[in-house]
N, C-alpha and C positions, 0 to 999 in steps of 0.2 A: 709592286703596285704603285708605290710612291714615286718611282722613277717615271711612271707614265703620266703623272700629273705635274707637268713642267710648265704649262702655259700660265703666264701671268695676265693681269687685267689689260695691260697694254698690248699683249699679243692677241688677246681676244678682240679688242677694239680694232686693231689693224686688219686682222683676217676677216672680220665681219664687214668692215667698211668696203673692202674690195669686192665682197660678195653682194652687198645690198645696193651700193651707190654707183651712179654713172652720169656722164654729162647729159645724156638724153633726158634724164629726169628733170634737169634744169631747163633745157630747151623747150620740152613739151609743156611744162606748166607755166613757163613765161609766155608761151604762145597762147595759152588759155586765159591767163589772168593779167599779164603785164607785170608792173612792179609791185602791185598789191600782193603778189604771190609771196613776197618777203614776210609779210604779216601772217599769211596762210601757213608758211613753213614753220614759223614759231608756234602757232596754235596746234598744228598737226603733230609736232614733236611732243609738246606738253600733254595734250589730251589723248593722243593715240599711240605714237611710236614708242615712247618710253614704257608705258604700261604693257604694250604688246610684247616688246623684247623681254621684259622682266617676267611676264607670264611664261614665255617660251623657256626662259632660264629655269623656272621652277618645274615645269613639265619635264624638261630634259634632265634635271637633277633627280627627279622622282623615278623616271624610267630609264636608268642608265644603260640597260642591256638592250634597249629597243632601237638604238641608233637614231633616235629623234623622229621616227616616222609618226605622222599625225594619225594615220590609220591604226597603228599599233597602240597608241595612247588611247584611242576611242575603244579599241577591243578590250584593253585592260579595264577601262573604267565603265564600259557599258556592255556591248555585245557584238557579235561578229556581223550582224546585219548593218548596224550603224557604221562599223569599221569598213565594211564593203562600200557603203555610200560615201564615206570620207575618201577612200582610195579611188573610187570612180571620179569623184569631184576633182581630186588632185590630178588625175590623168586627163579628164575631158577638157579642163580649162586650157590645156596646152594646144587644143585644136586651132583656135584663133591665133595663138602664138606662132604655130607652125605655118599658118597661112600668111602671116606678115613677113616672116624672115626673108622669103625670096624677094619681096618688095625692097627691103633694106639693102639686099645684095645688089639688085638692079640699080637703085639710086646711087650706091657707092661706086659701081662701075661707070655710071654716067659721069659722075664728077671726076673720077680718076682718068677717064679717057677724053672727055670733052671739056672739063674744067669749068662747067657751069651747071645751073639747075634747070635749064630749059626743058629737059626731058620730063620732069615732074609736071611742069605747067602746060606742056603741049601734047604729050603722048595720049592716045586714046586708051580708055580704061580697059576695054576688052582685049586689046593687043597686049597690054602690060600683064593682065591677069593670065593670058595664055602663056606668056613667057614665064610667069611665076609658077604656073602648073607644071611646065616642063622642068624647071629647076627643082621643084619639090619632088617630082617623080624620080628625077635623077638621084637625088639624095636618098629617097626611099629605097631605090634599087641598091645603092651603095651600102646602106645600112643593112638591107636584107642579105647582102653578101658577107656581112661581118666585117666591113671596113671601118676601123676605128682610129685610123692614123691622124684624124683631125683633132683628137683630144689634146695632144701635146701642143699642136699649133694654136688651138683655142686658148690654152693656158697662157701662152706667150702673148697672143692678141689681147686677151683680157687684161694682162698687166700693162700692155701698151695703151689700151683704152683708158685705164685708170690714170696712167701717166699723162695722157692727153687732157683728161679732165682737170687735173691739177695745173697743167701748163696753161690751159685756157683761163683759169681764174687769175693766175699770176700775170699773164700777158694782158688780159682784159683790163685789170685794175691799173697796171703800169703804163698802158698805152697813152692815156692823156698826158701823163707827166714826162714820158720819154720820147714821144713822137709829136707830130703836128695834128694828131687826131682830135676831132671835135666831139664832145659828149653829145650823143644824139637825142637823149630824152631831156626835155626841159623840166625845170623845177625839181630836180633830184634832191635838192637841199630843203624841200618843204615836206612836212609831215603828211599833208593831204594826198600827196602822190602815192603813198604806201597804204592808205586806209581802204579796205575793201568795202564795197556796197553789198550788204548781205541780202541779195534778191534771188529770184529763181535762177537767173543766168549764172550767178556765182555758185550756187549750190550744185548746179549740173556739172561743175568742173572739179568737185571734190574727189570724185572717183579716180581721177588722174593722180591726185596727191596720194591717195591710199595705195594705188597701184605702184607709185614710186617708192614708198617706204615699206611696202609689204615684203613678205618672204623671209621674215626673221626665223621661221622654223628651221631653215637651213643651218642656223647657228647652233642649234641645241646639242648636236653630237660633241661639241667642244666642252660642254659642262663637265663630263667625266674625265677630261684631260686637263682640267684646270686645277692649279694649286689652291687649296682652301676655297672651294667653289662658293660657299655661302657668303664669303666676303668679296672675293676677287671677280666672280662672274658678274654680279650686278654692277660693280665698278666699271668693268669692261663695257657693259651695255650702256651705262650712262655716258661713258667716254665716246662710245659709238654714236649715241644720239647727239652729243655736242659736236663731233666731227661732221656728221651728216648735216646738222643745222648750219654750221659755219660754211660748209661747202655749198649748201643750197642758197644761203643768203648772199654770200660773196659771188657765187656763180650767177645768180639772178641780177645782182648789182652790175656785174660785168656785162650781162645781156642788155641791161638798160643803157650802158655806156655805148655799146656797139649798135643797138637798134633803138628806134624811137618807140617807146612803150605805149605811146598814144596812137600810133599808126603801125600796128604790127603787120608785117608781110603775111599774106594769106598762106604762103607755102612754107612758113617758118618751121613747122613740125618736121617736114620732110627734108628741107634744105638748110635749116637754121644753123646747125653746127658747121656745115661746110661753108656757108656764107661767112660765119664768124671767123673761122680759121683762115679763109682766103683774105679777108680784110685785115686781120692781124698780121699776116705775112706781108701784105703790101705796106702797111704802116711801118713795119720793122725792116723793110727793104729786103725781104727774103723770098719774094715771089709767092708761089703756090706750095712751098715745101710743107707748111703745116697742114694745109688742106689735103695734099697727097698722102701724108703720113696718117691722118685721121681716116681718110677713105680706105686705105689699105688695111688698117687695124680693124675698122668697122666691118669690112667685107669678110675678113678672116674670122673675127669673133662671131659674126652672124652665121657664117657657114658652119663653124664648129658647134654653135648652139643648136642649129637646125639638125645636124647629124645626131647629137647627143639626145635632144629632146624628142626625136622620133622613137628612140629605143628605151632610154632610162625610165621615164614615167610609165610607159606601157609595161615594162617588166615589174615595176613596183605594184601595178594593179594585178597582173596575172599571176605573179609568183607568190604574193602574200595573201591574196584574197581567199576566202572560204570557197571551196568547190561547189557549195550549195547555191552560190550566187553567180558564178562564172560558167558559161557553157564550156564543156570540155574541148570543143573544137577550137575555141579562141586560144586556149593554152597549148594546143598541139604545136610541137616544134619540129623543124626539119633537121637535116644532118649537120647544119651549122649552128644548132641550138637557137634558132631564130623562130619566134612565135609568128609564123607566116600569116595565119588568119587574123591575128591581132594587127599585124602590119596592114593587111588588106582593109580592115575596118578603119584604121587610121587614114589610109590613103583615100578611101571613099568620102569620109567626113571632111577632110581638109580640101579635097578637090571640089566638093560642093560649095564650101565656104570661099574658095578662091573664085569660082566661075559665076555663081548666082548673083553676088552683089554687082558685078560688072554689067549686068543687064539693066539695072535701074539707077546706077550711080555713074554719071558721066565725068570723065576726066581723072587722070592719075592722082592729082593732088587731093581731090575730095575723097577718092577711094582710100588713099593712104591715111588721111585723117580719120575716116570712118572706122577702118580696121584697127587703128591704134586706140580709138575710143572704145571699140568693142572689147579689146583686150583689157582696158581699164574697168570695164563692167564685169567681165567674166572671170578674170584671174583672181580678184579679191574674194570670189566665192569660196576658194579653198581656205582662206584665212578664217572664215566663219567656223570651221571645224576646230581650229586652234582654240577659239573662245569657248566653244561647246566643251572641249576637253578640259579647259581650265575651270569652267563652272562645275562640271562633274567631279573634278578633283577636289574642289572646295566642299563638295557635299560628302566626300569620303576621306577627309584629312586624317582621321583617326586610323584609317587602314593604310594609307599611303604616306609614309614619312620620307623626308629628304633633308639634306644638309642645308638647303637654301629655300626660304619662303619669301615670296614677293611681299605678301601681307600675312600677318599671323591670324587675323580675324577671318574666319571662313565666310561669314556673311558679307563682309566688306569685299573680300576677294571675289565672291560670286557676283556681287553688284558691278564690280569693275569689269569682269568678263562679260556680263550682260550689256554694259555700256558699249564696249568695243564691238560686240556682236551687232547691236542695233545701229551703231554709227556706220559700220561697214555695209550693212544691208541698205541703210538709208542712202549712202553714197552710190551704191550700185544701181539702186532703183532710179534715183534722179539722174545718174549718169546716162540712162537710156535716152534722155531727151537730147536730140542732135544739136550740135553747136552751130550748125548752118542756119543762117537767118531764114525765117519762114518766107519773107517777101522775095528772097533771092531766087528760090526754086522750090515752090510748094510740093511738087510731085516728088522730087528727090528727098525733101525733108521727111515726108510721110513714109517713103520707101525705107529710109534709114531708120526711122522710129520703129517701123514694123520689124525690120531685121534685128534691131537691138532688143526688142521684147521677145521675138520668136526664137532667136538663136540660143540664149541660155536656157529657155524653157524646153526646147527640143533636146538639147544636150543632156539635161538632167532627166527628162522622161526616158531617154534611151537607157539610162542607168537603172531605171525601174523595170524596164522590159527584159533585160538580160537575166535577172534571177528567175523570171517566169519561164524563159526558154530553158534555163538550166534545170529547173524542177521538172519540166515536161520531158526533157531528155532523160533525166534520172528515173522518172516513172516508167518510161519505155524500157529502159534497161532492166 
């Protein structure tokens, strides 16, 4: 048993960092906030990310045989009905995620083949979404055939993306000193440049920060593999928070050097990373080499993520959920062990989310930004169940003991869990307000607001309908 617990705190920190962090987190939040995002990163780390990861550490240390599944934690602490809702939430939030991955692949190919971001700014939305639907259906078909060869490619691409993120920070900070590059943002040496204005516009961007640092529940299986987990796992989590904070701050600082934070390009979310690597390549007299490498890594990583995310979250829902809540038809598998009707449900939901927005949102760039923002609204909904589990755990600390406790006082622990729950819900609700200026296009603004409210509502209502269908089928039998 002791031989299995070989991970030290620095191993935990490094493994977790590659799982949680990426360059797109820097680009997207800089596009939302400019250089004031540096202060936002510090605040989100202290008030949210560190408590979040340490809660996950305690839950993982408590339920060492459950492989860190949020639904299994809820089932142990509450009941199978809540566990089903947690499993449904974990699966259904991947629908917008699956809808955007084809967009990322298309943008990557555009840069790889054309060497510019004109496609994002010029392509009609409906044409792009039609291509996205074709790409998604192709991957859905491949997944239904049991094709999993992209997994290994995805691991290599993931390491490449992580390496490109570190390279970006190094090159971005070094460029003004080693090349003739001019710092693009004025007054970077003044404190006022970094201080946020806490108004409605600022609070509508918090969901993107939460989206960036969320997902720590993926780390929990490492608790049982850690040497002296009560001491080393929290050290690893704190080291992770420090690494993420440094990467976020230095990455945002590099963005301010390359782009004018007072006049952020409208297409920065879609094209920002490519622009940055292209400019750095030019400054260091290496042409488009950095941009090509990033485009290739991003395409492969997105393709692998698309293939895996079609299958893995669905299996977690169908294989682990109580049969009283899942219609038997959905769990039915073909000769390749594929839940074919579950795939069909996935295909219908994602296809609707790909095509319907293109009716009211004109232009690839606005569509890209909207779908990314929708992900920042919907994806954090699964984090809410982590905080529910932690609050339930603190109510039952006498029953569930572990080697590691985030806080020893159960009342304080419950309050911290409640704070993170409220903060996440607050961020998701305000994130529904579109970032598009009302005066720019009122019709599109209202259309996006409607979709932002309707989408998570409909996705969650579907989760309540399935148990009713399952009960009806069971009664017939």
